[in-house]
C-alpha positions in Angstrom: -117.6 32.1 -95.7 -115.9 29.8 -93.1 -118.6 27.2 -93.7 -117.8 27.1 -97.4 -114.1 26.8 -96.8 -114.6 24.0 -94.3 -116.9 22.2 -96.7 -114.4 22.3 -99.5 -111.6 21.2 -97.2 -113.4 18.2 -95.8 -115.0 17.2 -99.1 -111.6 17.2 -100.8 -110.1 15.2 -97.9 -112.9 12.7 -98.3 -112.4 12.4 -102.0 -108.6 11.8 -101.5 -109.4 9.1 -99.0 -107.9 11.1 -96.1 -111.2 11.6 -94.2 -114.1 9.2 -93.5 -116.1 10.6 -90.6 -118.2 13.3 -89.1 -117.2 16.9 -88.2 -118.9 19.8 -86.4 -117.6 23.4 -86.0 -119.4 25.9 -83.7 -118.6 29.5 -82.7 -120.1 31.3 -79.7 -122.7 28.5 -79.2 -123.9 28.4 -82.8 -123.1 25.6 -85.2 -121.5 27.0 -88.3 -120.6 23.8 -90.1 -121.5 20.1 -89.7 -121.1 17.3 -92.2 -120.9 13.5 -92.3 -118.7 12.2 -95.1 -118.1 8.5 -96.0 -119.5 5.2 -94.8 -120.5 3.7 -91.5 -119.2 0.3 -92.3 -117.7 -1.6 -95.3 -120.1 -4.5 -95.2 -123.4 -2.5 -95.6 -121.8 0.5 -97.3 -124.3 2.6 -95.3 -123.5 6.3 -95.2 -122.5 8.1 -92.1 -125.1 10.4 -90.5 -125.3 12.9 -87.5 -126.2 10.0 -85.3 -123.4 7.7 -86.2 -121.5 6.8 -83.1 -117.7 6.7 -83.0 -115.3 5.3 -80.3 -114.0 8.5 -78.7 -110.7 6.8 -77.7 -108.8 9.1 -75.3 -111.4 11.9 -75.8 -113.2 9.8 -73.2 -110.7 11.1 -70.6 -112.3 14.6 -70.8 -115.6 13.1 -69.7 -114.0 10.9 -67.0 -112.1 13.9 -65.5 -115.3 16.0 -65.6 -117.2 13.3 -63.7 -114.4 13.2 -61.0 -114.6 17.0 -60.7 -118.4 16.8 -60.2 -117.8 14.4 -57.3 -115.0 16.7 -56.0 -117.5 19.6 -55.9 -120.0 17.5 -54.0 -117.2 16.7 -51.5 -117.5 13.0 -52.3 -113.9 12.8 -53.7 -111.0 14.8 -52.4 -108.5 15.1 -55.3 -105.7 15.9 -52.9 -106.1 12.5 -51.1 -104.1 9.5 -52.2 -105.7 6.8 -54.3 -104.6 4.4 -51.6 -106.9 6.2 -49.2 -109.9 5.0 -51.3 -108.3 1.6 -52.2 -106.2 0.5 -49.2 -104.7 -2.6 -51.0 -103.3 -0.4 -53.8 -99.6 -1.1 -53.8 -98.3 2.2 -55.0 -97.8 4.8 -52.3 -98.3 8.6 -52.4 -100.2 8.8 -55.7 -103.0 11.4 -55.4 -106.2 11.6 -57.3 -104.8 14.9 -58.7 -101.8 13.1 -60.1 -104.0 10.5 -61.8 -106.0 13.4 -63.4 -102.9 15.3 -64.7 -100.8 12.2 -65.6 -98.1 12.7 -63.0 -98.6 9.4 -61.2 -95.6 7.7 -62.8 -97.6 4.4 -63.0 -97.0 1.8 -65.7 -99.5 1.6 -68.5 -101.7 -1.5 -68.0 -102.0 -1.9 -71.8 -98.3 -2.9 -71.9 -98.0 -4.3 -68.4 -100.9 -6.7 -68.9 -100.1 -7.8 -72.5 -100.7 -11.5 -71.9 -103.8 -11.0 -69.9 -105.3 -8.7 -72.5 -104.9 -11.1 -75.4 -106.9 -14.0 -74.0 -109.5 -14.9 -76.7 -113.0 -13.7 -76.3 -112.2 -12.0 -73.0 -113.8 -8.6 -72.0 -111.6 -7.2 -69.2 -113.4 -5.2 -66.6 -111.7 -2.3 -64.6 -111.7 -4.5 -61.5 -110.0 -7.3 -63.5 -107.4 -4.8 -64.7 -106.9 -3.6 -61.1 -106.5 -7.1 -59.7 -104.0 -8.1 -62.4 -102.0 -4.9 -61.8 -101.9 -5.6 -58.0 -101.0 -9.3 -58.6 -98.2 -8.4 -61.0 -97.2 -5.2 -59.2 -95.0 -3.9 -62.1 -92.5 -1.2 -61.3 -93.6 2.4 -61.6 -92.0 4.3 -64.5 -91.3 7.3 -62.2 -91.8 8.5 -58.7 -95.1 10.3 -58.2 -95.2 13.9 -59.3 -91.8 13.8 -61.0 -93.0 14.8 -64.4 -95.8 14.4 -67.0 -96.2 10.9 -68.3 -99.4 10.2 -70.2 -100.8 6.8 -69.0 -104.1 5.1 -69.6 -103.9 3.4 -66.2 -104.6 6.7 -64.5 -108.0 7.1 -66.1 -109.0 3.4 -65.7 -108.4 3.8 -62.0 -110.4 7.0 -61.9 -113.4 5.1 -63.4 -113.0 2.6 -60.6 -113.0 5.4 -58.1 -116.2 6.9 -59.5 -117.8 3.5 -59.1 -116.6 3.0 -55.5 -117.7 6.5 -54.4 -121.1 6.5 -56.1 -122.1 2.9 -55.7 -123.1 3.0 -59.3 -121.4 1.6 -62.4 -119.2 4.1 -64.4 -121.6 3.7 -67.4 -124.7 4.3 -65.3 -123.2 7.3 -63.5 -122.3 9.0 -66.8 -125.7 8.2 -68.3 -127.7 9.5 -65.3 -125.5 12.6 -64.5 -124.3 13.7 -68.0 -125.6 12.0 -71.1 -129.4 11.9 -70.3 -129.6 15.4 -68.7 -127.6 17.0 -71.5 -129.6 15.3 -74.2 -126.6 13.4 -75.5 -128.8 10.7 -77.0 -126.1 9.0 -79.1 -123.5 8.7 -76.4 -122.8 5.6 -74.2 -119.9 3.4 -73.1 -119.1 0.2 -75.0 -121.0 -1.7 -72.2 -124.3 0.0 -73.2 -124.3 -0.3 -77.0 -124.8 -2.9 -79.6 -121.5 -2.9 -81.5 -123.4 -4.3 -84.5 -126.1 -1.7 -84.2 -127.0 0.3 -87.3 -125.7 3.6 -86.0 -122.4 2.3 -84.6 -119.4 2.8 -86.8 -116.9 -0.1 -87.3 -113.1 0.3 -87.0 -110.7 -0.1 -90.0 -107.1 0.4 -90.6 -105.8 2.7 -93.5 -106.3 -0.1 -96.0 -109.9 -0.7 -94.9 -109.2 -3.9 -93.1 -111.3 -4.5 -90.0 -109.5 -3.9 -86.8 -110.0 -6.6 -84.1 -111.0 -5.7 -80.6 -109.2 -7.1 -77.6 -110.0 -7.4 -73.9 -108.7 -3.9 -73.1 -111.5 -2.3 -75.2 -113.9 -3.1 -72.3 -111.8 -1.2 -69.7 -113.4 2.2 -69.2 -112.4 5.6 -68.1 -109.4 6.0 -70.4 -111.4 5.3 -73.6 -114.4 3.3 -74.9 -117.1 6.0 -74.8 -118.9 6.2 -78.1 -120.4 9.5 -79.2 -121.1 11.9 -82.1 -119.8 15.5 -82.8 -123.2 16.9 -82.0 -123.3 15.3 -78.6 -119.8 16.6 -77.9 -121.1 20.0 -78.9 -123.9 19.7 -76.3 -121.3 18.7 -73.7 -119.0 21.6 -74.7 -121.9 24.1 -74.4 -122.8 22.8 -71.0 -119.2 23.2 -69.9 -119.1 26.8 -71.2 -122.4 27.6 -69.4 -121.0 26.1 -66.2 -124.0 23.7 -66.0 -121.8 20.7 -65.1 -119.2 22.2 -62.8 -118.5 25.6 -61.5 -116.4 28.1 -63.4 -113.6 27.9 -60.8 -113.5 24.1 -61.1 -113.4 24.3 -64.9 -110.5 26.8 -64.7 -108.6 24.3 -62.4 -109.2 21.6 -65.1 -107.6 24.0 -67.6 -104.5 24.7 -65.5 -101.1 23.6 -66.8 -99.7 21.3 -64.1 -96.5 20.2 -65.6 -93.9 23.0 -65.5 -91.3 21.0 -67.3 -93.6 20.9 -70.4 -92.7 24.1 -72.3 -94.8 24.0 -75.5 -97.8 21.9 -74.6 -99.2 20.9 -71.3 -102.0 18.9 -69.5 -104.6 19.9 -67.0 -107.3 17.6 -65.5 -108.3 15.6 -68.6 -107.3 18.4 -71.1 -104.3 18.9 -73.2 -103.3 22.5 -73.9 -101.2 24.7 -76.2 -100.2 28.3 -75.8 -101.2 27.8 -72.2 -99.5 31.1 -71.0 -101.5 33.2 -73.4 -105.1 33.9 -72.3 -106.1 34.8 -75.9 -104.5 32.0 -77.8 -104.8 29.3 -75.2 -106.2 26.2 -76.7 -107.7 23.3 -74.7 -108.3 20.0 -76.5 -107.9 16.2 -76.4 -107.3 13.9 -79.3 -107.9 10.1 -79.4 -106.3 7.3 -81.3 -107.5 3.7 -80.7 -108.0 0.5 -82.7 -108.8 2.2 -86.1 -110.5 5.3 -84.6 -109.3 8.9 -84.6 -111.1 11.6 -82.6 -110.5 15.2 -81.9 -112.3 17.5 -79.5 -111.1 21.2 -79.3 
């Protein structure tokens, strides 16, 4: 019954031009509906399939946060320590790893602070480049650390750097070895590990189907730029539910509302949440919006 309703909903949205993408709905570990509607790219007009990879945009933050918590469980990262403890030249004092995870660092967003640097032609900015530019410019923080929730991509780009420093592996490699390969997420990789012109990689468009150009910030990882599919996210979700990635207690910490001033919605470690005071209705999710892509993981 639900599958039929979902089918007619998404089909009608596709017909109206309101949905071009892939969707999967599961309940209690069983897939009840999945569908690919529309085209992979305008040039070839190829149809989307289960293996079509989409830029997850900020849904990538869920995966980054999970990786940090894996290292926290292994006692390789202490989330209560300051970022400066791990990066002594970091110019912003008293910002903890925890405050990067829950967006309470008060840091400026590199995407706005480094506008000129990002728009150099044919430039693929790395996380270390972003870090060095940020230190050189030293823009003023928006807020004192732990004042209030302030969603900021810089937090997660720094967490990706931290993962690299602690593991001695690239962020892309660590995710591949520790998450994507073991969980069978065969169509998931960062932008560094895929052929953007590959025949299962979707292309970004605006609402009028004009191609969206990439810029240097597309290559900064942690905050975005993981490509995946609904099925792979389902595998990731199931592994979380079964506590195969991190312990139940750690996952509950990730689902904790850390910003008391936020009354209706809140943020944990890499998760947004609604109805966070109601154990039955509590909803944990993350949405993404970036350069022509929209993603949603609930």
